[in-house]
C-alpha positions in Angstrom: -46.8 24.6 -60.9 -50.3 23.3 -59.7 -50.1 20.0 -58.1 -46.4 20.6 -56.9 -45.9 19.3 -53.4 -43.3 20.6 -51.0 -42.1 19.6 -47.5 -41.3 22.5 -45.3 -38.5 22.4 -42.7 -36.8 25.0 -40.4 -33.1 25.9 -40.6 -30.7 25.0 -37.8 -31.5 26.4 -34.4 -35.2 26.8 -35.3 -38.2 24.5 -34.8 -41.8 24.1 -36.1 -44.2 26.2 -34.2 -46.8 23.4 -33.4 -45.9 19.8 -34.4 -43.6 17.5 -36.3 -46.6 15.7 -37.9 -45.6 15.2 -41.6 -49.1 16.3 -42.7 -48.5 19.7 -41.1 -45.3 20.2 -43.0 -46.5 19.2 -46.4 -48.1 21.7 -48.7 -49.6 21.5 -52.2 -49.8 24.1 -55.0 -53.4 24.8 -56.1 -54.7 25.6 -59.6 -54.7 29.3 -58.8 -50.9 29.2 -58.0 -51.4 29.5 -54.2 -50.3 27.0 -51.6 -53.2 25.1 -49.9 -52.3 26.4 -46.4 -50.4 29.3 -45.0 -46.7 28.9 -44.5 -45.7 28.6 -40.8 -43.1 30.8 -39.1 -40.3 28.8 -37.6 -39.6 29.6 -33.9 -36.2 29.6 -32.3 -35.1 26.5 -30.4 -34.6 27.3 -26.8 -33.1 26.1 -23.6 -30.7 23.4 -24.9 -27.0 23.5 -24.6 -24.3 21.7 -26.6 -22.1 20.6 -23.6 -22.2 20.2 -19.9 -20.1 22.4 -17.7 -18.2 21.8 -14.4 -20.3 21.2 -11.4 -20.8 24.0 -9.3 -18.9 35.0 -9.6 -17.3 34.3 -6.3 -15.8 30.9 -5.7 -17.6 29.5 -8.8 -15.9 27.6 -11.5 -15.0 28.5 -15.1 -17.9 27.6 -17.5 -17.3 25.7 -20.7 -18.1 27.4 -23.9 -21.6 26.6 -25.2 -23.0 25.4 -22.0 -25.1 28.6 -21.5 -25.7 30.0 -25.0 -28.4 32.3 -23.9 -26.1 34.2 -21.5 -25.1 37.6 -22.8 -22.8 40.4 -21.6 -24.2 43.9 -21.2 -21.7 46.7 -22.0 -21.7 50.4 -21.4 -20.4 52.4 -24.4 -17.6 54.8 -23.2 -17.0 58.3 -24.5 -14.8 56.9 -27.2 -17.2 54.8 -29.3 -14.8 52.0 -29.7 -14.5 51.3 -25.9 -17.0 49.1 -24.1 -17.1 48.2 -20.4 -18.9 45.1 -19.2 -21.4 46.2 -16.4 -24.1 43.5 -16.2 -25.3 40.3 -17.6 -28.5 39.3 -19.5 -30.5 36.5 -20.9 -31.5 36.0 -24.5 -35.1 35.0 -25.0 -35.3 35.6 -28.7 -32.9 36.6 -31.5 -33.4 40.3 -30.6 -34.7 40.5 -27.0 -32.8 40.3 -23.8 -34.0 40.1 -20.1 -31.8 41.9 -17.6 -32.0 44.0 -14.4 -33.5 47.6 -14.5 -31.0 48.8 -12.0 -28.2 48.3 -14.6 -29.7 51.1 -16.7 -31.0 53.4 -14.2 -29.8 56.9 -13.2 -30.5 57.2 -9.6 -29.7 60.9 -9.6 -32.5 61.8 -12.1 -34.7 58.8 -11.4 -35.0 57.6 -15.0 -33.4 55.2 -17.4 -30.3 56.1 -19.3 -30.5 56.3 -23.1 -30.4 53.0 -24.9 -27.7 54.3 -27.1 -25.3 54.0 -24.1 -25.4 50.2 -24.3 -24.4 47.2 -26.3 -24.8 43.5 -25.9 -22.6 40.6 -26.9 -23.5 36.9 -27.2 -21.6 33.7 -27.7 -18.7 35.0 -25.5 -16.5 33.2 -23.1 -14.1 36.0 -22.3 -15.4 39.3 -20.8 -13.4 41.7 -23.0 -15.5 43.2 -25.7 -12.7 43.1 -28.2 -11.6 39.5 -27.3 -11.1 37.5 -30.5 -13.8 34.8 -30.3 -14.9 33.1 -33.5 -18.5 32.7 -32.7 -19.2 35.9 -30.7 -21.9 38.4 -31.9 -22.5 41.9 -30.9 -25.3 44.5 -31.2 -26.0 47.9 -30.0 -29.2 48.4 -28.0 -32.3 49.9 -29.7 -34.5 50.3 -26.6 -34.6 49.6 -22.9 -37.8 49.2 -21.0 -38.1 48.7 -17.2 -40.8 46.6 -15.6 -43.7 48.0 -13.7 -43.0 51.3 -12.0 -39.3 50.8 -11.3 -38.0 53.6 -9.0 -34.5 52.2 -8.2 -33.2 52.4 -4.7 -36.0 54.6 -3.5 -38.4 51.9 -4.5 -36.3 49.2 -2.7 -35.5 47.8 -6.2 -39.0 46.5 -6.7 -39.7 45.7 -10.4 -36.1 45.2 -11.0 -36.4 43.8 -14.6 -35.6 45.3 -18.0 -36.1 44.2 -21.6 -33.5 45.2 -24.2 -34.4 45.2 -27.9 -31.3 44.8 -30.0 -30.6 46.9 -33.0 -29.1 43.9 -34.9 -30.8 40.6 -34.3 -28.5 37.8 -33.5 -28.0 34.8 -35.8 -29.1 31.8 -33.8 -26.5 29.1 -33.6 -25.4 26.3 -31.3 -23.5 28.9 -29.2 -26.1 31.8 -29.4 -29.5 30.5 -28.5 -32.4 31.7 -26.4 -33.4 30.2 -23.0 -36.9 28.9 -22.7 -39.7 30.8 -20.9 -42.2 28.6 -19.0 -45.2 30.6 -20.4 -47.7 28.5 -18.5 -45.7 28.2 -15.3 -45.8 24.3 -15.7 -42.7 23.7 -13.8 -42.2 26.7 -11.6 -43.6 25.2 -8.3 -41.5 22.1 -8.9 -38.3 24.0 -9.5 -38.6 26.8 -7.0 -38.6 24.7 -3.9 -36.2 23.4 -1.3 -33.8 20.9 -2.7 -33.7 22.3 -6.2 -30.9 24.4 -7.7 -30.5 26.6 -10.7 -27.4 28.1 -12.3 -26.1 31.6 -12.7 -23.2 32.5 -15.0 -21.3 35.8 -15.3 -18.0 37.8 -15.3 -18.7 39.4 -11.9 -16.0 40.3 -9.4 -14.1 37.6 -7.5 -13.4 37.6 -3.8 -10.4 40.0 -4.5 -12.8 42.5 -6.1 -11.4 41.8 -9.7 -13.8 41.1 -12.6 -13.2 37.7 -13.9 -11.8 37.4 -17.4 -13.6 34.2 -18.3 -17.2 33.2 -17.8 -17.8 31.6 -14.4 -20.8 29.5 -13.3 -22.3 28.8 -9.9 -24.9 26.5 -8.5 -27.6 28.5 -6.6 -30.2 26.5 -4.5 -33.6 27.9 -3.9 -34.0 29.3 -0.3 -37.5 29.7 1.3 -38.6 33.3 2.1 -38.7 32.9 5.9 -35.2 31.3 5.9 -33.8 34.1 3.8 -35.4 37.0 5.8 -34.2 35.6 9.0 -30.6 35.1 7.7 -29.9 38.5 5.9 -29.0 41.7 7.7 -32.0 43.6 9.1 -31.3 46.7 6.9 -31.5 44.6 3.7 -34.9 42.9 4.4 -36.8 45.8 2.9 -35.3 44.9 -0.5 -36.9 41.5 -0.5 -40.1 42.9 -2.1 -43.0 40.7 -3.2 -41.5 40.2 -6.6 -38.3 38.6 -5.2 -37.2 35.2 -4.2 -33.9 34.1 -2.6 -31.3 31.6 -3.6 -27.6 30.8 -2.9 -25.3 29.9 -0.1 -23.9 31.4 3.0 -20.5 29.8 2.5 -18.5 32.3 0.4 -20.0 31.3 -3.0 -22.1 34.0 -4.5 -22.8 36.5 -7.3 -21.2 40.0 -7.2 -20.9 43.3 -9.2 -21.0 42.6 -12.9 -23.3 39.6 -12.5 -26.4 41.7 -12.0 -29.0 41.1 -14.6 -27.9 37.6 -15.3 -30.4 34.8 -15.2 -31.0 32.1 -12.8 -32.0 29.2 -14.9 -33.3 25.7 -13.9 -33.2 22.6 -16.0 -36.0 20.1 -16.6 -35.6 17.1 -18.9 -32.6 18.6 -20.7 -34.3 22.0 -21.3 -33.4 25.2 -19.3 -36.0 27.7 -18.2 -35.4 31.3 -16.9 -36.8 31.7 -13.4 -35.1 34.7 -11.9 -32.9 37.8 -12.6 -30.0 38.7 -10.4 -31.2 41.8 -8.5 -30.0 42.5 -5.0 -27.6 41.2 -2.4 -26.3 42.6 1.0 -23.0 44.5 1.1 -20.1 44.0 3.5 -17.7 46.9 3.9 -18.6 48.4 0.7 -18.4 45.3 -1.4 -20.4 42.1 -2.0 -21.2 39.9 1.0 -20.1 36.6 -0.2 -21.7 34.8 2.8 -25.3 35.9 2.2 -28.2 34.9 0.1 -29.2 36.8 -3.1 -32.5 38.3 -4.1 -33.7 37.4 -7.6 -36.6 39.1 -9.5 -39.3 36.5 -10.2 -39.7 36.3 -14.0 -43.2 34.9 -13.6 -44.3 38.1 -11.9 -43.8 39.9 -15.2 -44.7 37.1 -17.5 -47.6 38.9 -19.3 -45.3 42.0 -19.9 -42.5 39.9 -21.2 -44.9 37.8 -23.4 -46.2 41.0 -25.1 -42.7 42.2 -25.8 -41.7 38.8 -27.0 -44.6 38.5 -29.4 -44.1 42.1 -30.8 -40.4 41.4 -31.2 -40.7 38.2 -33.1 -43.6 39.2 -35.5 
């Protein structure tokens, strides 16, 4: 009815795209039956968690449910369609888009990505098992996988080791399933990626005994300057520290391992978490992870425009 006024609001886990100004949220029906301004599209809330976990995945600590609602498990679909094996981690950046590592999906024998139909993603999980009974977990098959740049796997020294997964079934955003924030303008990157600042990685990777952990683990990973990293890692590993990588971690037995690849290294600023890096490469020691060495992470900011384009296309 002309003259009718309405106040717009977003549902839980979503926010206004520009401002909380009441004038922006109020609309009026005109004489022609149309509203006096276009309705806005609510955007997902990002980067906030519902709880704090333990301080300080090898020699990490069990994470509390809901602390990192953007972390997802990436699973390979086995020959029997009802069997899934957790192979990597990933980070939710919208309700249907996940950032992970390209090497998780790459066939080194044929130098190409595997078919997207081989993978599935689960969010809101605390336990690694795909079939674990978890009230708030959500699952989706993968619709498409794209690798960043000209990814060439090991023969390219794992440069451009970033992948974007589009989900077949968008997740319903809740307190336990929520995207991380992307610092689109790099406002805080220089502050966060410097000595004395640490981010967090979570995952179900192998422990020091070589066994995948059943429950989600978290670990603190301090930023390490490039020169310090290069001088500390084995000589035959230095070639993998390509220009799109930075280092973080410890040399004291606390590290990430197989199964953690693709997970996000996130830094907190004023209660909001931002994705800075993707778990990419680490040295080996006798055929397994070297728990006493730094880890190479793919810079998200090096692929910001590519990620932004996919993000806009996925949310329109």
